[in-house]
N, C-alpha and C positions, 0 to 999 in steps of 0.2 A: 653401462650409461642406462641401460635397459631395467636394470634391479634397479638405477635412485629412482627412475619415473615410475616406476610399478611401488615402488616403499611410497611415498609421495603419495601416490594417485591412494592406496588403501590407506595412509593417515587422513588422506582428506575426507574420505565416503566413513572410519570411523569418528570423524570428530562430525559430521553431517547427522550423521545416526546417532548420537551421543545427543549433539546440542539440539536437533529437533522439538523436543519437547520444552526444552527451555525458551525458546525463540519466541514461543507466543502459543496462542490459542488456537486448535485449529477452526475449519468452518463448520466440523462436525459438532463437536462439543458446545461452540457459541450457539447452533441450533438445537441442541437435546435439553442445556441448559434455560434456555430461553433471555439468554443473556441481549439486552438492552445496550448499555454503556458499560464499557469497560475505562476507569480512572485510576489512572497510576502516580500514585504519592510519592518524592522523592524525599531526604531529611539528608538533611546536608549539617555535617556532625564535627567536620574539622572545622568548618567555618559559623561554629558556635548555632545553627539555626538548631533549637526544637520543635520549629511547628513543620509541616509539612509543608511542602513545595509540590503543585500539580505538573507531572512529567508531560504526560499525555493525555487525552479525551478520545477515545474510540467509540464512534455508535455504528451498530448495527442492523441491517432488518430481521425478518421473520427467519428466512434460511438462512443467516449465519453472515450475509457477506456483508461488508465494512462498506459503510456508508458515508463519512465523516471522520477523519482524522486531525485531531490539533494538537502539535507540541510544543511548550513551551521551554524556556529558559529558566533561570536561576532567580532570576526579577520577576516570572509571569508572565512575561511579554511572550507573544506568541513567535516562534519561530518558522511552523510549518502549518498550513492548512489547505487540505484540501478535501473533492468531495466527488463518490463519484456513485452513478448509475450504471444498473443495469438491465439486458433482455429478459425475454420469458426462459432463456436456456442457461440463466446465470454469468453470462458474458459480463465484461466491461464495454460500458457503450460513449459512457462519457467521466471525462474528469476533468473537475474544475481545480485549479490553482489560484488560491486567494493572498490578499495580502493581510497584513497583522491587522487591520479594520473590515477585514471579510468583504470587499470589495474584490470583484472576478480580473486576475491579471492575466490568465490567459487558460483555454479550454481546447483539449484534443474528445475529439471524437472518432471512434472506430466502427470501421462498418465491416459487416461481416453477411456472406453468400457459401449457401452451402458448409456452412460450420466451419467456414474458416475466414482469417479479419482479410479484408481485400483492398481497406484502403484505411489510413489513418488523417484526418484534417487537425490541420493546429490554428486556432482563430485565437486573437487578441484580446486586449481587452474592453475593445471595442467593435465584438465579435465578425470581427474582418478576418477571411481566412488568407493566413499568410504563407502557408506550407501543407504538402500534400507526401503523403508518404504512400506509393501501390504495390502491394504485394500479390506477386507473381507463383505459382507455385508449376513444376516440374512434377510427371508421377511417373512410374515404374511398370513397365510392362506387365 
């Protein structure tokens, strides 16, 4: 049983190492290349569509942090729309989830202290707090 678990672990690690560069651009590369927006276009060849359809649009700040992402279906309708805000340390402090028309559905805010997230707050589309998560840490001696 240990051999199977170890083999699965090694296989998973190998996949992640090989897939890493394929899964997307790193923040470092985005910053170095001064990329502001990435648009991915998809071609539905089997469906006879010769023209590309925008699959996603990602916007970045000067540090290479993702500010906004929109994903679209094959008809061009928005299926996902999220915006992010960061603090001076580069940590996500606010996540805004929008509907297909750009209206806020919900917002999640993270609060940090001493470098650690200590709370996450969830707000509805009327900016009313409806849920909180509090993070507690235990330290080794």
